[in-house]
Each structure stands twice: as structure tokens, then as C-alpha cells.
N, C-alpha and C positions, 0 to 999 in steps of 0.2 A: 253106970258107966258104960255097960254092956246098950242101954237102951240111946244112949248118943253116939255108939261107934253107930250102929244100925241107922240111925238118922244122917250122920254124915258120908256111910255108904249111899243110902238112896240119893241126898244132896248130890253124890258125885254121879249118882246113874242121871240123873238128871241133867245135870251140866252136859251130859254125852251126849245123850237122847237131842238138847235144843241147839248145841255146838253141831252135831249132823245134821240139824232140820234147818239151820241158818246156812252149811255146807250145801244143802241141796239145792238151794237158790241162787247159787253165788255162779252166776253163767261163767267164771274161770272154771267148776269142776267139768262142766259139758265138754266132752273131747269127740262125740260126733256119736250118729246111730249107728248100729250094728250093720248098714251096710256101706258107712261111711270109710274111707280111707284112713290112716292116721296122719293127724297133722291138719283137717277140714277146716277146724278153727282157726288156724292162722292164717290169717287174710291179707296178710302184705304181698304185694307182688313177686311173681314166681317166673323164671324162664319156661316160656312154654316149647313144647315140639313144633316146628310150624312146618306146613304141606306146603309141598313139594307142587305146584301145579302143572301138567303136560297133557298135551296128547300124544299119546303113543299108536303106532301103525304097526301091524304084524300082517306083513306083504306078501308072506307067504299062505295066508289066508282072505287078503282084503279085508281085515279086519281092523276096526280103529275103536278104542276107548281113550277116553276123556273125563278131568277134574277139572276143564279150565271154565267155572264157572261158581257163582255165588250158590253159600250152603252145599257144596261137594264136600267128598272126604274119602279119597283113594289115595293109600299111601305108598303104595308099590303093586305095578303090575306086570304080570311076566306068564309066556307061554308054556303050558305045561306038555301041550300035545295039538296035534292037528283040532284048529276050533275049542283047543280048552286052553284057561286063563285064570290064571291065582290074582285075585285082587286083596291084597296086603292091607290092612285094617288097624291105625296108630293111633291111639287118642292123643289129646292136645299136650295133655299132663300124664305121670306115671311118679304114683299110684292115684286111680280115681275109682267112681261109679262105675258099675256095668249098664251103661246107657251108649251102648256101639252105635254110634252114628256113621252112615255110608251112605254115599250118592257119586253117578257116575254116568256117563251116558258111553253108548257105545251102538254103533252101526258098520256096515259093510259094503261094499262094492255090488255084489251080489246076495241073493237071497239064501242064509246060512242057519243053521240051528247051532248054536255054540252053549259050553257049559262052560259058567263062574262059579266058581269058590271064592268065598267071602273067609278072610282065613284071619286070625286073630293072633298073629307069632310073640305078644307080648305078655297080653294081659287083656281080660273079655273073654265074653262068647257070645255067643247069637241069642239076640234077644227079638228084632223088629222083623217082623215079618215083612218081604219086601216090599214097596209100593210101586208099580210101573205106569206112566206114564208115555203116549203116544203122539200127544200134540204141543210140545215144549214146555210140560211143563203145567199146562193149566187144570189140566185135569188127571185125575189117579185112581185107580185101583189096585187090592191087591193082586200079588201074582196067581196064577192058577195052581191050586195045591198039588194039582198032578206034576208040575216042574219045579217042587221046591223041595227040598230035605234039610230039614237044620238039625244040630248036635252045639258040640264047640264052636261050627265055624257052617254057614249055610249053602247047599250047592242048587244053583238055579241053572232051570235048562229054558233058552231064551233064543225065540224065532228075531232074526235081526235081517234087516237090509239097508236099502239107501237113505230109507226113516229113520232121524236120528229116537233111539228109543233112552228113553229115560229111567233109571233106576236107585229107588232110596231106599231110607230105611222106615223114614215114614215122608209124608207129604211135604215138597221142598216150600215153604215160606218164610222167606228172607224178610229184609228194610223194603225191598220194590213192593212186597205183597201187601206190607202192612202201611206204606204210603197210601197207596190208590185206596185201601179200606177205608182210609181216615179222611182224605178228601171225599169219599163218599158220601160218608155219614156228616162231616161238617158242613156238608150243607143245608144240614137243619141249623134254625136261627137262633137256637137254643143250645146247640154245640159250639164246642172252640177247641179247637188244639194248637196247643202250643208245645213247648220243650222246656222238661225241666230241667237238664241239665245235659253234659255230651258224653258219650261212651270213651274209654282207652285210644279208641283208633278216629275218636270225632264224629261218632253216629250218634245222633241225637236219641234221648232219652224221652220217648213222647209225652203229652201230659193230654189226657184226655178231658174234659171237663162238661157234663151236661146237669145243666142247670138254669133254670126258669125264673120270670121273675114270680115273687108269694106272697101273699099280704101277711103272712107266718109271719108271727116275731121272733120263732127260734128254725131255723132249716137245719135238718138233719143230713150227717153226710156218712156216705157210703164210699169206702174205699176199694179198689180192685187193682191186684199186681196180677200180673203174665207175665209168662214166658222166662220164668228166669233161668231156667235150666234148658237150652236148646233142643235138646230132641223131643220134647213131651208137646207135642202135638196136638192128640186131643182134648188135653187140658186149654191150649189155646183156642182150641176152634169151637169150645163148649164157649170159653170165656168173652171171646167176640160174639158170640148169636147172645149170652147172658145180658151184655150192652146193646149190641143191636136192640133186640126188645124190650131193656128200660129205656130205650131213646125213640120207642115206636109208637104209633101215632094212635095208640088204642085208647079207651078212657080208662081202662085200669094205670098204665101208664101217665094217663095226662094227670090223673088223679096224685098218683105215686112221686111226680116232679113238682108236683105244688108243695110236698111237704119236707121232699129230700133231694140235695146234688151229688151227685156220682164223679169222683176224682179216679180217674182209670188210669193206669201204665200198662197199655197194653202190649209192650215189649220192652222186657227190664232189660233184658241181653243180646243188642243188637249187633256186637258183635262176635258173638258165639253163634248166632245163628247165621249171619254174613258167613262163616268162618269154618263153619260143619263139625263143629266142636260136641262131643260128648257130654259135657256137663258145664264148663267154666266160661268168664270172660277171657277177655283179651291177656288176663294177667293171669293166668292158670288160676285164679280163685271161684269159690263155688259163692255166688252172689246171697242164697238162702242161708249163710252160715256167715256173714258178717252183718246181720244187725245189732252186733252189740259196737263193734265200732267205727264202722260206718269207714276204711280206708279205702276204699272201690267207688271212684267218683259215680257209678249208676246207683250204687243204693243212697251215697251219700248225696244225690241231687233229691231222691225222695226224700230223705229223711227231711233236708233244705226246705223242699217246696211244700210240705207236708205239716211240719213244727207249730205253724203260724197258725192255724187252726184252733190251739190251745189257748191264744189270744184273744179270740173273735167272741164277744156276747152273743152274736145271734146264729152260733153254730156249735152244734156238736157232732163229735165222731161219733154214730151208732153200731157201727159195724164194718168188716174187713172181708174179702174174699180173695187167697192165695190160690191162683190155677193151677195146677200140676196134671201129671201123669204118671200111672203106674202099673202094678200087676194085677190090680181089679179097683173096682169104683170104689171110692170109701172118703169119708170125709175123715179129717182129725181135729176134732175139736177139743178147747182146752177143757179141762177136767171140772167133774161138777162141785169137787170142793172150793175151787175161786171164784169167788166173787164178779159175774162179770157184770157189763150193762149194755144191751138188755139180758136178764138172766135166763141162762139155757137157750139161749133164741137157737143156735144150732140144731142143737136137740131137737125142738121143735121143726125146725125148717127140713129135718131130715126126714120127719116121720112122714111130713108133707109129700116129700119127694117119694119116698117107699112105699105110700097109697098109690100116688098119681102116676109113677111107672115100676110098675114091678119087677117089668122085665129086668132094668136096668140092676138090680141087684145090689143096691145100696152098703156096706158095710159101714161102722162110725167107730171111732181107737181114739179116745180121749187120749190126752197128753197130758204133762203138764208143763210149765211154761221157762224150765230152764236153757234152753237151745236158743242158740242169736238168729232165731227166723223172723220171717217178715210179720207170721201172726202172731207171735210173744211181743214183738217189740210194740205191735201198735196197742195190744193189752197194757200192756207194762206205761207205754205213751198217751193213752187216750180213756184206759179204763173199759174199753170197748170190747165187746165178744167178737170172735175171729175165729175162722177157720182155714184149712186149708183144705182143698178142694181137688181131690185126687180124682179121674177118670181112666179108667182100662184102656192100656196101650191099643188093644187090639177091636175097640168095642166099635164095630161099623158105624162109619162116620153120620148116615140116618140119623141113627139112634144119637150120637155125640150130639147133634145140631139138635135132635128132638129136648134130648138133657137139657143143653144151656138154655133151647125157651122157655118149657116148662119150670124149671127150674128158678127163672128169675118172673115169672108169676107168681107162683104158688111164695116168693118171698118180697115183691112187693105187696100183695094181700098181707102176708101178715108182718111187713115192718109196718104200714101203715098203722096197723092194728096197735103197735108196741110202742107210736108215737102219740096216738092219740091218751092212750094209759100214761105216758108220761107227761103230758100236756095236763090230763084231769089232777095228778098227784102230786 
């Protein structure tokens, strides 16, 4: 009798463990990462806080400040003293992740030195070192450290004149920039630019397909997601350089395209980019938490575009990359306990990048597949390995571009080997 009781207790323990294990893979259990606000996985439309666009002139100083351009954010602007101004920065929704985007233009009737405080009255604190442009947003550079102090707010000393000075959290790359980039790349015969769908405000969610005719009976597919979160510009830049390299004229790229085609979504959140959002789309939703229910038109358009690949016998998804930016450069791969195809590719790719670019200081932090993000949806849908590719917010831009190029070269070399191994086996 005593033995039966022990067996019964053990049986109950096993049931509890199995139940807990089942719940851990249930997407309903995931409610957000530690840095996410409450309710982030509830991806139904919500009302955003609109930004009032205007140009304000302080006539006593002869200084004007404006947010009347795409990609700007300056919620309120007021004068605190002679040639001293506070610009309040508020997010499009609250609560929200701490990705405080700002962008404004400033000029004056006479040469002057002004002090600008970037203040966050409701939530958030200064994160991004200001970038400055003196030629209409064409070229950018970080503000001189001697003229910038950060804490919960940011304090800037700026020399202004009749020539308009642009100031932003990161370089301003809107849908106009993307359109020019797509047109230049689409001049190549094997590149096709089309539209996967449309955003809440009617902007196209672009699909860039890099594909050449091939004699191979099976062609691998690489999926690239980019710019789900508007402020994450270093990841956006690295992603574009990655695609340019894969589409390049080198022997390696040409050979890679004989085995693979690339399906890329280079700006998944066009509304957020043009409206200067901290995190979300025009419906106040974090798109990279909507890969379970696909309630948003942007993620739904991508899902609808990619799902037919499951029914194509001459196509096989090999991998997916989702480009982002954060406080350091790192890979978020799928944990090794999960059997992906190709097996553990992300870890081998990371090792190659570390060896080739030691100055990048690439970290690797594996995660499970419970969260409703692009990487995990790719694995669950196609069985393919995938990575969230994070680039350090403050990485020098020459290094960002080098990372995009070199990582693409190493990726192509390794992926060709994976294809050949798959065909042989």
C-alpha cells in the first residue's frame, strides 16, 4: 500500500512537470520581456497620442524650431531663458519601451549659440546620442561630446544660423529614403521590388526579392525582416548593407544566388518611421509582438506573402534574419535544445563573425521560442533556423556598414555549404 502511494505521488509530480512544460510553449503564457510594458502582447488597435506639427518662432531671440517634416518628434517647445529652450518628447503610446525618438530643425536670423534641453515629462529617459545634419538630412554625424550632456534628459549646446540645423536621435531614414534605395537596387535584372501589402495609413510594406534563374531543382529561401521598430537605425543600416552585398556583383554573391533567393521586407513599419514613433505602428502596436495573431496589416501582409512557400516543392526556407538595434551588438538565436534546420547555424555564423570582426564584440544570448516574434514564427512555420540580429545603438556607422557587408559574406559562404550538405544527404 505504501509503495502504491509513492507511485501515485510520483505520477502526480510527473503530471505537474508535463503540464508546466506544455504551458511554457503556449504562446498565451508569454506576456513580454523584462523591458516590455504591460499588455505588449495584446496587439489589437489602440489609440495613439498624435504629435502636433508646427514651427515655433521665438522672436526676441530670432530662433525658430520646427517638427514639420517626416520622421520628426517634438511634442512641445518652449523658451526658458534667453537662447534657452526645452523640447518635450512624448511617445505615441504609454506605457512604451524606452526608445525615446526625437527629431527637430532649428535655425536663427543671426548666428547664435543656444541651449536645448530634451525632456521626457511622462516616461522615458535620454538614450540616443543626438545626430546632427547640416545639409538637409543627407549626411549625419554625432554631436560633439563637449556640447552634450545626458541623464534623464539631454542637454545640447548648438551653434545656429540661417542655415537650418537638423537634430535627431538617430539618422532620419523615412519611406522616401527607402524608395530611393529600392529604385537603385532594382536596376539589376535579378532584383524585383513589389508590395506585400499596406500599412494602417496606406504606405506600402515593400517586398524585395533577389532571385536569379537556376538549374538547381531546389532553391533555398532566405527571409530578411527589417525596421519593425522605427528608432533602430543601426540595425536598419546593417540590414540594407547585408542585402546590397547579397545582391552584389562578386563571384561569391553570384554563386550564392545560384542556390538561394532572398525575400526581404526592408521596412516593415513605414508609418512608425514617417511619424517618428518610439516603438509602434500607427495603431500603437509593437509589430514584433504580433507574430501569433497577425492583427496588424503589416505583419498580416508578410505572413500572407510567405505562407505559400510551404506549398512550393522547389523552394525550401533555410533561414531568417530580423535586424534590430539595442544597447550592444548581439545575436538572439534559438536555444540549442530545439532542433532547427540547418542545425545550430546561427552559432556557427556568430563564431565566424567574431573571428573576422573582433572589434565588434558580438555577444550571443539564446532564447526559447515562446514569444510571438518574427524569428520564432519563422521556425514554427518552416522549421528553419532564425536569428534576431541586434546592432549596438552607438556603433560608429563605418563599422555598422562593415558589419553588414562582412556578415553577409560569411553568411553566404556558410549557407552554400549547408545547401550542398542538404542535397547530398
